[in-house]
PDB file of N, H, CA, C and O in Angstrom:
ATOM      1  N   MET A   1       3.858  17.944  -8.730  1.00  0.00           N
ATOM      2  CA  MET A   1       3.552  17.957  -7.316  1.00  0.00           C
ATOM      3  C   MET A   1       2.453  16.943  -6.982  1.00  0.00           C
ATOM      4  O   MET A   1       2.526  16.242  -5.973  1.00  0.00           O
ATOM      5  N   PHE A   2       1.426  16.880  -7.855  1.00  0.00           N
ATOM      6  H   PHE A   2       1.367  17.450  -8.674  1.00  0.00           H
ATOM      7  CA  PHE A   2       0.343  15.922  -7.638  1.00  0.00           C
ATOM      8  C   PHE A   2       0.856  14.488  -7.698  1.00  0.00           C
ATOM      9  O   PHE A   2       0.416  13.635  -6.927  1.00  0.00           O
ATOM     10  N   ASP A   3       1.787  14.222  -8.616  1.00  0.00           N
ATOM     11  H   ASP A   3       2.144  14.915  -9.243  1.00  0.00           H
ATOM     12  CA  ASP A   3       2.362  12.881  -8.726  1.00  0.00           C
ATOM     13  C   ASP A   3       3.067  12.489  -7.436  1.00  0.00           C
ATOM     14  O   ASP A   3       2.941  11.354  -6.975  1.00  0.00           O
ATOM     15  N   PHE A   4       3.800  13.415  -6.861  1.00  0.00           N
ATOM     16  H   PHE A   4       3.903  14.337  -7.236  1.00  0.00           H
ATOM     17  CA  PHE A   4       4.516  13.142  -5.619  1.00  0.00           C
ATOM     18  C   PHE A   4       3.532  12.789  -4.497  1.00  0.00           C
ATOM     19  O   PHE A   4       3.762  11.848  -3.738  1.00  0.00           O
ATOM     20  N   ILE A   5       2.452  13.541  -4.399  1.00  0.00           N
ATOM     21  H   ILE A   5       2.266  14.306  -5.016  1.00  0.00           H
ATOM     22  CA  ILE A   5       1.439  13.272  -3.377  1.00  0.00           C
ATOM     23  C   ILE A   5       0.794  11.906  -3.620  1.00  0.00           C
ATOM     24  O   ILE A   5       0.541  11.164  -2.671  1.00  0.00           O
ATOM     25  N   LEU A   6       0.532  11.576  -4.866  1.00  0.00           N
ATOM     26  H   LEU A   6       0.738  12.178  -5.637  1.00  0.00           H
ATOM     27  CA  LEU A   6      -0.046  10.281  -5.204  1.00  0.00           C
ATOM     28  C   LEU A   6       0.877   9.136  -4.813  1.00  0.00           C
ATOM     29  O   LEU A   6       0.408   8.115  -4.309  1.00  0.00           O
ATOM     30  N   TRP A   7       2.177   9.282  -5.032  1.00  0.00           N
ATOM     31  H   TRP A   7       2.559  10.111  -5.441  1.00  0.00           H
ATOM     32  CA  TRP A   7       3.131   8.222  -4.673  1.00  0.00           C
ATOM     33  C   TRP A   7       3.232   8.077  -3.159  1.00  0.00           C
ATOM     34  O   TRP A   7       3.346   6.961  -2.652  1.00  0.00           O
ATOM     35  N   ILE A   8       3.193   9.177  -2.443  1.00  0.00           N
ATOM     36  H   ILE A   8       3.100  10.083  -2.856  1.00  0.00           H
ATOM     37  CA  ILE A   8       3.220   9.114  -0.988  1.00  0.00           C
ATOM     38  C   ILE A   8       1.976   8.385  -0.471  1.00  0.00           C
ATOM     39  O   ILE A   8       2.064   7.593   0.467  1.00  0.00           O
ATOM     40  N   ILE A   9       0.824   8.652  -1.081  1.00  0.00           N
ATOM     41  H   ILE A   9       0.753   9.295  -1.843  1.00  0.00           H
ATOM     42  CA  ILE A   9      -0.401   7.958  -0.688  1.00  0.00           C
ATOM     43  C   ILE A   9      -0.287   6.471  -0.992  1.00  0.00           C
ATOM     44  O   ILE A   9      -0.695   5.646  -0.175  1.00  0.00           O
ATOM     45  N   MET A  10       0.263   6.112  -2.157  1.00  0.00           N
ATOM     46  H   MET A  10       0.594   6.783  -2.820  1.00  0.00           H
ATOM     47  CA  MET A  10       0.448   4.701  -2.501  1.00  0.00           C
ATOM     48  C   MET A  10       1.330   4.003  -1.470  1.00  0.00           C
ATOM     49  O   MET A  10       1.012   2.906  -1.010  1.00  0.00           O
ATOM     50  N   ILE A  11       2.425   4.637  -1.118  1.00  0.00           N
ATOM     51  H   ILE A  11       2.684   5.528  -1.492  1.00  0.00           H
ATOM     52  CA  ILE A  11       3.346   4.049  -0.148  1.00  0.00           C
ATOM     53  C   ILE A  11       2.658   3.921   1.212  1.00  0.00           C
ATOM     54  O   ILE A  11       2.796   2.898   1.884  1.00  0.00           O
ATOM     55  N   GLY A  12       1.927   4.943   1.612  1.00  0.00           N
ATOM     56  H   GLY A  12       1.815   5.773   1.067  1.00  0.00           H
ATOM     57  CA  GLY A  12       1.234   4.914   2.899  1.00  0.00           C
ATOM     58  C   GLY A  12       0.163   3.839   2.979  1.00  0.00           C
ATOM     59  O   GLY A  12       0.066   3.133   3.983  1.00  0.00           O
ATOM     60  N   VAL A  13      -0.644   3.709   1.927  1.00  0.00           N
ATOM     61  H   VAL A  13      -0.564   4.282   1.112  1.00  0.00           H
ATOM     62  CA  VAL A  13      -1.699   2.693   1.920  1.00  0.00           C
ATOM     63  C   VAL A  13      -1.099   1.292   1.911  1.00  0.00           C
ATOM     64  O   VAL A  13      -1.564   0.410   2.633  1.00  0.00           O
ATOM     65  N   GLY A  14      -0.072   1.088   1.100  1.00  0.00           N
ATOM     66  H   GLY A  14       0.306   1.805   0.514  1.00  0.00           H
ATOM     67  CA  GLY A  14       0.581  -0.217   1.073  1.00  0.00           C
ATOM     68  C   GLY A  14       1.185  -0.580   2.404  1.00  0.00           C
ATOM     69  O   GLY A  14       1.062  -1.717   2.858  1.00  0.00           O
ATOM     70  N   PHE A  15       1.840   0.381   3.036  1.00  0.00           N
ATOM     71  H   PHE A  15       1.940   1.305   2.667  1.00  0.00           H
ATOM     72  CA  PHE A  15       2.452   0.130   4.346  1.00  0.00           C
ATOM     73  C   PHE A  15       1.388  -0.145   5.403  1.00  0.00           C
ATOM     74  O   PHE A  15       1.565  -1.000   6.271  1.00  0.00           O
ATOM     75  N   MET A  16       0.276   0.593   5.319  1.00  0.00           N
ATOM     76  H   MET A  16       0.132   1.288   4.614  1.00  0.00           H
ATOM     77  CA  MET A  16      -0.818   0.382   6.271  1.00  0.00           C
ATOM     78  C   MET A  16      -1.390  -1.028   6.138  1.00  0.00           C
ATOM     79  O   MET A  16      -1.668  -1.677   7.146  1.00  0.00           O
ATOM     80  N   LEU A  17      -1.567  -1.506   4.917  1.00  0.00           N
ATOM     81  H   LEU A  17      -1.341  -0.979   4.098  1.00  0.00           H
ATOM     82  CA  LEU A  17      -2.078  -2.860   4.717  1.00  0.00           C
ATOM     83  C   LEU A  17      -1.092  -3.906   5.228  1.00  0.00           C
ATOM     84  O   LEU A  17      -1.497  -4.967   5.703  1.00  0.00           O
ATOM     85  N   LEU A  18       0.200  -3.608   5.131  1.00  0.00           N
ATOM     86  H   LEU A  18       0.530  -2.746   4.746  1.00  0.00           H
ATOM     87  CA  LEU A  18       1.199  -4.579   5.581  1.00  0.00           C
ATOM     88  C   LEU A  18       1.286  -4.676   7.100  1.00  0.00           C
ATOM     89  O   LEU A  18       1.441  -5.774   7.634  1.00  0.00           O
ATOM     90  N   ILE A  19       1.188  -3.551   7.806  1.00  0.00           N
ATOM     91  H   ILE A  19       1.061  -2.659   7.371  1.00  0.00           H
ATOM     92  CA  ILE A  19       1.432  -3.587   9.248  1.00  0.00           C
ATOM     93  C   ILE A  19       0.168  -3.768  10.083  1.00  0.00           C
ATOM     94  O   ILE A  19       0.259  -4.071  11.273  1.00  0.00           O
ATOM     95  N   THR A  20      -1.013  -3.588   9.482  1.00  0.00           N
ATOM     96  H   THR A  20      -1.086  -3.342   8.515  1.00  0.00           H
ATOM     97  CA  THR A  20      -2.248  -3.731  10.239  1.00  0.00           C
ATOM     98  C   THR A  20      -2.498  -5.207  10.547  1.00  0.00           C
ATOM     99  O   THR A  20      -2.407  -6.043   9.649  1.00  0.00           O
ATOM    100  N   PRO A  21      -2.811  -5.541  11.797  1.00  0.00           N
ATOM    101  CA  PRO A  21      -3.110  -6.939  12.138  1.00  0.00           C
ATOM    102  C   PRO A  21      -4.340  -7.457  11.385  1.00  0.00           C
ATOM    103  O   PRO A  21      -5.234  -6.686  11.037  1.00  0.00           O
ATOM    104  N   ALA A  22      -4.373  -8.762  11.141  1.00  0.00           N
ATOM    105  H   ALA A  22      -3.646  -9.388  11.424  1.00  0.00           H
ATOM    106  CA  ALA A  22      -5.444  -9.369  10.353  1.00  0.00           C
ATOM    107  C   ALA A  22      -6.820  -9.150  10.970  1.00  0.00           C
ATOM    108  O   ALA A  22      -7.791  -8.915  10.251  1.00  0.00           O
ATOM    109  N   GLU A  23      -6.912  -9.225  12.296  1.00  0.00           N
ATOM    110  H   GLU A  23      -6.123  -9.416  12.881  1.00  0.00           H
ATOM    111  CA  GLU A  23      -8.204  -9.057  12.950  1.00  0.00           C
ATOM    112  C   GLU A  23      -8.767  -7.658  12.728  1.00  0.00           C
ATOM    113  O   GLU A  23      -9.968  -7.481  12.520  1.00  0.00           O
ATOM    114  N   LYS A  24      -7.882  -6.671  12.776  1.00  0.00           N
ATOM    115  H   LYS A  24      -6.907  -6.815  12.945  1.00  0.00           H
ATOM    116  CA  LYS A  24      -8.330  -5.291  12.573  1.00  0.00           C
ATOM    117  C   LYS A  24      -8.761  -5.070  11.124  1.00  0.00           C
ATOM    118  O   LYS A  24      -9.724  -4.346  10.867  1.00  0.00           O
ATOM    119  N   LEU A  25      -8.051  -5.693  10.174  1.00  0.00           N
ATOM    120  H   LEU A  25      -7.269  -6.281  10.382  1.00  0.00           H
ATOM    121  CA  LEU A  25      -8.452  -5.578   8.769  1.00  0.00           C
ATOM    122  C   LEU A  25      -9.827  -6.194   8.552  1.00  0.00           C
ATOM    123  O   LEU A  25     -10.631  -5.664   7.785  1.00  0.00           O
ATOM    124  N   LYS A  26     -10.102  -7.310   9.219  1.00  0.00           N
ATOM    125  H   LYS A  26      -9.448  -7.741   9.842  1.00  0.00           H
ATOM    126  CA  LYS A  26     -11.417  -7.946   9.090  1.00  0.00           C
ATOM    127  C   LYS A  26     -12.512  -7.038   9.629  1.00  0.00           C
ATOM    128  O   LYS A  26     -13.613  -7.003   9.080  1.00  0.00           O
ATOM    129  N   GLN A  27     -12.224  -6.308  10.693  1.00  0.00           N
ATOM    130  H   GLN A  27     -11.329  -6.336  11.139  1.00  0.00           H
ATOM    131  CA  GLN A  27     -13.210  -5.394  11.269  1.00  0.00           C
ATOM    132  C   GLN A  27     -13.409  -4.167  10.394  1.00  0.00           C
ATOM    133  O   GLN A  27     -14.538  -3.712  10.211  1.00  0.00           O
ATOM    134  N   GLN A  28     -12.316  -3.623   9.848  1.00  0.00           N
ATOM    135  H   GLN A  28     -11.399  -3.992   9.996  1.00  0.00           H
ATOM    136  CA  GLN A  28     -12.409  -2.414   9.038  1.00  0.00           C
ATOM    137  C   GLN A  28     -13.045  -2.688   7.680  1.00  0.00           C
ATOM    138  O   GLN A  28     -13.845  -1.890   7.190  1.00  0.00           O
ATOM    139  N   TYR A  29     -12.689  -3.812   7.081  1.00  0.00           N
ATOM    140  H   TYR A  29     -12.040  -4.460   7.479  1.00  0.00           H
ATOM    141  CA  TYR A  29     -13.152  -4.147   5.728  1.00  0.00           C
ATOM    142  C   TYR A  29     -13.802  -5.526   5.755  1.00  0.00           C
ATOM    143  O   TYR A  29     -13.167  -6.504   5.359  1.00  0.00           O
ATOM    144  N   PRO A  30     -15.048  -5.632   6.209  1.00  0.00           N
ATOM    145  CA  PRO A  30     -15.677  -6.945   6.345  1.00  0.00           C
ATOM    146  C   PRO A  30     -15.942  -7.658   5.019  1.00  0.00           C
ATOM    147  O   PRO A  30     -16.076  -8.881   5.000  1.00  0.00           O
ATOM    148  N   LYS A  31     -16.018  -6.927   3.921  1.00  0.00           N
ATOM    149  H   LYS A  31     -15.909  -5.933   3.936  1.00  0.00           H
ATOM    150  CA  LYS A  31     -16.294  -7.554   2.626  1.00  0.00           C
ATOM    151  C   LYS A  31     -15.020  -8.009   1.912  1.00  0.00           C
ATOM    152  O   LYS A  31     -15.094  -8.545   0.807  1.00  0.00           O
ATOM    153  N   MET A  32     -13.868  -7.805   2.523  1.00  0.00           N
ATOM    154  H   MET A  32     -13.808  -7.370   3.421  1.00  0.00           H
ATOM    155  CA  MET A  32     -12.603  -8.211   1.920  1.00  0.00           C
ATOM    156  C   MET A  32     -12.556  -9.746   1.865  1.00  0.00           C
ATOM    157  O   MET A  32     -12.701 -10.406   2.894  1.00  0.00           O
ATOM    158  N   PRO A  33     -12.356 -10.307   0.678  1.00  0.00           N
ATOM    159  CA  PRO A  33     -12.425 -11.762   0.563  1.00  0.00           C
ATOM    160  C   PRO A  33     -11.285 -12.505   1.264  1.00  0.00           C
ATOM    161  O   PRO A  33     -11.502 -13.588   1.807  1.00  0.00           O
ATOM    162  N   SER A  34     -10.083 -11.943   1.259  1.00  0.00           N
ATOM    163  H   SER A  34      -9.907 -11.063   0.818  1.00  0.00           H
ATOM    164  CA  SER A  34      -8.953 -12.655   1.837  1.00  0.00           C
ATOM    165  C   SER A  34      -7.962 -11.669   2.444  1.00  0.00           C
ATOM    166  O   SER A  34      -7.541 -10.713   1.794  1.00  0.00           O
ATOM    167  N   ILE A  35      -7.599 -11.915   3.696  1.00  0.00           N
ATOM    168  H   ILE A  35      -7.941 -12.691   4.225  1.00  0.00           H
ATOM    169  CA  ILE A  35      -6.629 -11.060   4.373  1.00  0.00           C
ATOM    170  C   ILE A  35      -5.240 -11.277   3.779  1.00  0.00           C
ATOM    171  O   ILE A  35      -4.467 -10.329   3.646  1.00  0.00           O
ATOM    172  N   LYS A  36      -4.924 -12.509   3.424  1.00  0.00           N
ATOM    173  H   LYS A  36      -5.552 -13.280   3.532  1.00  0.00           H
ATOM    174  CA  LYS A  36      -3.620 -12.805   2.834  1.00  0.00           C
ATOM    175  C   LYS A  36      -3.457 -12.072   1.501  1.00  0.00           C
ATOM    176  O   LYS A  36      -2.377 -11.563   1.201  1.00  0.00           O
ATOM    177  N   ALA A  37      -4.516 -12.018   0.708  1.00  0.00           N
ATOM    178  H   ALA A  37      -5.393 -12.432   0.951  1.00  0.00           H
ATOM    179  CA  ALA A  37      -4.469 -11.285  -0.558  1.00  0.00           C
ATOM    180  C   ALA A  37      -4.277  -9.791  -0.309  1.00  0.00           C
ATOM    181  O   ALA A  37      -3.560  -9.125  -1.056  1.00  0.00           O
ATOM    182  N   ALA A  38      -4.913  -9.262   0.737  1.00  0.00           N
ATOM    183  H   ALA A  38      -5.495  -9.803   1.344  1.00  0.00           H
ATOM    184  CA  ALA A  38      -4.753  -7.844   1.060  1.00  0.00           C
ATOM    185  C   ALA A  38      -3.312  -7.536   1.445  1.00  0.00           C
ATOM    186  O   ALA A  38      -2.782  -6.487   1.079  1.00  0.00           O
ATOM    187  N   LYS A  39      -2.674  -8.443   2.180  1.00  0.00           N
ATOM    188  H   LYS A  39      -3.104  -9.296   2.477  1.00  0.00           H
ATOM    189  CA  LYS A  39      -1.273  -8.241   2.562  1.00  0.00           C
ATOM    190  C   LYS A  39      -0.369  -8.269   1.325  1.00  0.00           C
ATOM    191  O   LYS A  39       0.554  -7.463   1.210  1.00  0.00           O
ATOM    192  N   ILE A  40      -0.638  -9.198   0.404  1.00  0.00           N
ATOM    193  H   ILE A  40      -1.388  -9.852   0.498  1.00  0.00           H
ATOM    194  CA  ILE A  40       0.159  -9.287  -0.827  1.00  0.00           C
ATOM    195  C   ILE A  40      -0.035  -8.037  -1.676  1.00  0.00           C
ATOM    196  O   ILE A  40       0.935  -7.471  -2.181  1.00  0.00           O
ATOM    197  N   ILE A  41      -1.271  -7.608  -1.833  1.00  0.00           N
ATOM    198  H   ILE A  41      -2.058  -8.067  -1.422  1.00  0.00           H
ATOM    199  CA  ILE A  41      -1.553  -6.402  -2.617  1.00  0.00           C
ATOM    200  C   ILE A  41      -0.919  -5.172  -1.962  1.00  0.00           C
ATOM    201  O   ILE A  41      -0.386  -4.303  -2.651  1.00  0.00           O
ATOM    202  N   GLY A  42      -0.978  -5.104  -0.634  1.00  0.00           N
ATOM    203  H   GLY A  42      -1.410  -5.810  -0.073  1.00  0.00           H
ATOM    204  CA  GLY A  42      -0.332  -3.995   0.077  1.00  0.00           C
ATOM    205  C   GLY A  42       1.162  -3.964  -0.160  1.00  0.00           C
ATOM    206  O   GLY A  42       1.745  -2.894  -0.340  1.00  0.00           O
ATOM    207  N   GLY A  43       1.791  -5.138  -0.160  1.00  0.00           N
ATOM    208  H   GLY A  43       1.318  -6.007  -0.014  1.00  0.00           H
ATOM    209  CA  GLY A  43       3.226  -5.211  -0.444  1.00  0.00           C
ATOM    210  C   GLY A  43       3.554  -4.770  -1.854  1.00  0.00           C
ATOM    211  O   GLY A  43       4.537  -4.065  -2.077  1.00  0.00           O
ATOM    212  N   ILE A  44       2.733  -5.184  -2.805  1.00  0.00           N
ATOM    213  H   ILE A  44       1.934  -5.757  -2.624  1.00  0.00           H
ATOM    214  CA  ILE A  44       2.956  -4.795  -4.201  1.00  0.00           C
ATOM    215  C   ILE A  44       2.790  -3.293  -4.372  1.00  0.00           C
ATOM    216  O   ILE A  44       3.602  -2.649  -5.036  1.00  0.00           O
ATOM    217  N   ILE A  45       1.748  -2.732  -3.780  1.00  0.00           N
ATOM    218  H   ILE A  45       1.088  -3.255  -3.240  1.00  0.00           H
ATOM    219  CA  ILE A  45       1.521  -1.278  -3.872  1.00  0.00           C
ATOM    220  C   ILE A  45       2.688  -0.522  -3.243  1.00  0.00           C
ATOM    221  O   ILE A  45       3.144   0.483  -3.789  1.00  0.00           O
ATOM    222  N   PHE A  46       3.172  -1.000  -2.099  1.00  0.00           N
ATOM    223  H   PHE A  46       2.801  -1.816  -1.655  1.00  0.00           H
ATOM    224  CA  PHE A  46       4.282  -0.349  -1.411  1.00  0.00           C
ATOM    225  C   PHE A  46       5.543  -0.360  -2.273  1.00  0.00           C
ATOM    226  O   PHE A  46       6.199   0.670  -2.430  1.00  0.00           O
ATOM    227  N   VAL A  47       5.881  -1.520  -2.830  1.00  0.00           N
ATOM    228  H   VAL A  47       5.349  -2.357  -2.702  1.00  0.00           H
ATOM    229  CA  VAL A  47       7.099  -1.646  -3.643  1.00  0.00           C
ATOM    230  C   VAL A  47       6.992  -0.826  -4.919  1.00  0.00           C
ATOM    231  O   VAL A  47       7.953  -0.159  -5.304  1.00  0.00           O
ATOM    232  N   VAL A  48       5.839  -0.862  -5.583  1.00  0.00           N
ATOM    233  H   VAL A  48       5.059  -1.404  -5.270  1.00  0.00           H
ATOM    234  CA  VAL A  48       5.662  -0.079  -6.807  1.00  0.00           C
ATOM    235  C   VAL A  48       5.757   1.411  -6.507  1.00  0.00           C
ATOM    236  O   VAL A  48       6.373   2.156  -7.269  1.00  0.00           O
ATOM    237  N   GLY A  49       5.156   1.855  -5.407  1.00  0.00           N
ATOM    238  H   GLY A  49       4.656   1.250  -4.788  1.00  0.00           H
ATOM    239  CA  GLY A  49       5.246   3.268  -5.038  1.00  0.00           C
ATOM    240  C   GLY A  49       6.668   3.709  -4.773  1.00  0.00           C
ATOM    241  O   GLY A  49       7.075   4.788  -5.204  1.00  0.00           O
ATOM    242  N   ILE A  50       7.437   2.878  -4.061  1.00  0.00           N
ATOM    243  H   ILE A  50       7.107   2.002  -3.711  1.00  0.00           H
ATOM    244  CA  ILE A  50       8.843   3.194  -3.788  1.00  0.00           C
ATOM    245  C   ILE A  50       9.650   3.245  -5.080  1.00  0.00           C
ATOM    246  O   ILE A  50      10.466   4.148  -5.268  1.00  0.00           O
ATOM    247  N   CYS A  51       9.425   2.275  -5.975  1.00  0.00           N
ATOM    248  H   CYS A  51       8.762   1.542  -5.821  1.00  0.00           H
ATOM    249  CA  CYS A  51      10.177   2.230  -7.232  1.00  0.00           C
ATOM    250  C   CYS A  51       9.879   3.433  -8.114  1.00  0.00           C
ATOM    251  O   CYS A  51      10.794   4.038  -8.673  1.00  0.00           O
ATOM    252  N   ILE A  52       8.613   3.776  -8.239  1.00  0.00           N
ATOM    253  H   ILE A  52       7.871   3.283  -7.784  1.00  0.00           H
ATOM    254  CA  ILE A  52       8.251   4.930  -9.069  1.00  0.00           C
ATOM    255  C   ILE A  52       8.828   6.209  -8.478  1.00  0.00           C
ATOM    256  O   ILE A  52       9.322   7.065  -9.211  1.00  0.00           O
ATOM    257  N   LEU A  53       8.766   6.344  -7.156  1.00  0.00           N
ATOM    258  H   LEU A  53       8.364   5.649  -6.560  1.00  0.00           H
ATOM    259  CA  LEU A  53       9.321   7.524  -6.512  1.00  0.00           C
ATOM    260  C   LEU A  53      10.830   7.601  -6.721  1.00  0.00           C
ATOM    261  O   LEU A  53      11.357   8.681  -6.990  1.00  0.00           O
ATOM    262  N   ALA A  54      11.527   6.487  -6.603  1.00  0.00           N
ATOM    263  H   ALA A  54      11.098   5.610  -6.385  1.00  0.00           H
ATOM    264  CA  ALA A  54      12.974   6.469  -6.817  1.00  0.00           C
ATOM    265  C   ALA A  54      13.318   6.815  -8.259  1.00  0.00           C
ATOM    266  O   ALA A  54      14.262   7.566  -8.504  1.00  0.00           O
ATOM    267  N   ILE A  55      12.576   6.285  -9.203  1.00  0.00           N
ATOM    268  H   ILE A  55      11.810   5.675  -9.004  1.00  0.00           H
ATOM    269  CA  ILE A  55      12.829   6.589 -10.617  1.00  0.00           C
ATOM    270  C   ILE A  55      12.638   8.083 -10.874  1.00  0.00           C
ATOM    271  O   ILE A  55      13.441   8.696 -11.577  1.00  0.00           O
ATOM    272  N   GLN A  56      11.594   8.668 -10.317  1.00  0.00           N
ATOM    273  H   GLN A  56      10.941   8.170  -9.745  1.00  0.00           H
ATOM    274  CA  GLN A  56      11.347  10.086 -10.526  1.00  0.00           C
ATOM    275  C   GLN A  56      12.417  10.963  -9.868  1.00  0.00           C
ATOM    276  O   GLN A  56      12.781  12.011 -10.401  1.00  0.00           O
ATOM    277  N   ILE A  57      12.910  10.534  -8.728  1.00  0.00           N
ATOM    278  H   ILE A  57      12.614   9.682  -8.296  1.00  0.00           H
ATOM    279  CA  ILE A  57      13.949  11.328  -8.046  1.00  0.00           C
ATOM    280  C   ILE A  57      15.247  11.292  -8.831  1.00  0.00           C
ATOM    281  O   ILE A  57      15.932  12.309  -8.945  1.00  0.00           O
ATOM    282  N   PHE A  58      15.597  10.123  -9.377  1.00  0.00           N
ATOM    283  H   PHE A  58      15.040   9.297  -9.284  1.00  0.00           H
ATOM    284  CA  PHE A  58      16.871   9.981 -10.065  1.00  0.00           C
ATOM    285  C   PHE A  58      16.849  10.474 -11.507  1.00  0.00           C
ATOM    286  O   PHE A  58      17.902  10.546 -12.141  1.00  0.00           O
ATOM    287  N   MET A  59      15.688  10.813 -12.036  1.00  0.00           N
ATOM    288  H   MET A  59      14.833  10.754 -11.521  1.00  0.00           H
ATOM    289  CA  MET A  59      15.628  11.297 -13.432  1.00  0.00           C
ATOM    290  C   MET A  59      15.721  12.783 -13.490  1.00  0.00           C
ATOM    291  O   MET A  59      15.687  13.362 -14.576  1.00  0.00           O
TER     292      MET A  59
END
């Protein structure tokens, strides 16, 4: 059950990083070195969360 909640959080955080406008990310996280890197990392987190969740569902 904890794993499922963790994957949902991963998917949610990744999706949030992807859809949040760059200006808002700069305001929320002023120490973030690069907005483009945050978008890439958000995409990776989102895809990994979806893949792990799919693997767990199908096993």
